[in-house]
C-alpha positions, 0 to 999 in steps of 0.5 A: 180359522185364522179369520176367526182368531183375527176377528175375535182378537179385534173384538177383544181389543176394541172392548178393552179400548172402549172400557180402559178402567174395567180392563185395567182393574180386572187384570189388577184384581186377578193378579192380586188374587193370584199372588194372595193365592200363591201365599195361601197354598191350596184348598181341598174340595171334598164332596160325595165321597171324593176329594180334590186339591185345587190351587188357591191361586186359581180360585182367588185369581177368578174372585179378584178378577171379578171384584176388580171388574166391578170396581173398574165398571164403576170407574168407567161409567160417570155418575150423573 
């Protein structure tokens, strides 16, 4: 089990080092989305006769992370 965790950690850190802007902007976008979501509060999702409350911070952190990731990818790859 320790070998699997160690191997996965090495792969993740190698990917982060290979694409520094992508990693940085993904984290910035996720953090910004979480902060914005904390200011908003919660979101209610209702479907098929049931309802559930979901923290907006979770939803906006994921969305912000994806947007930051796409922006970081554009910064990492040089335009010819």
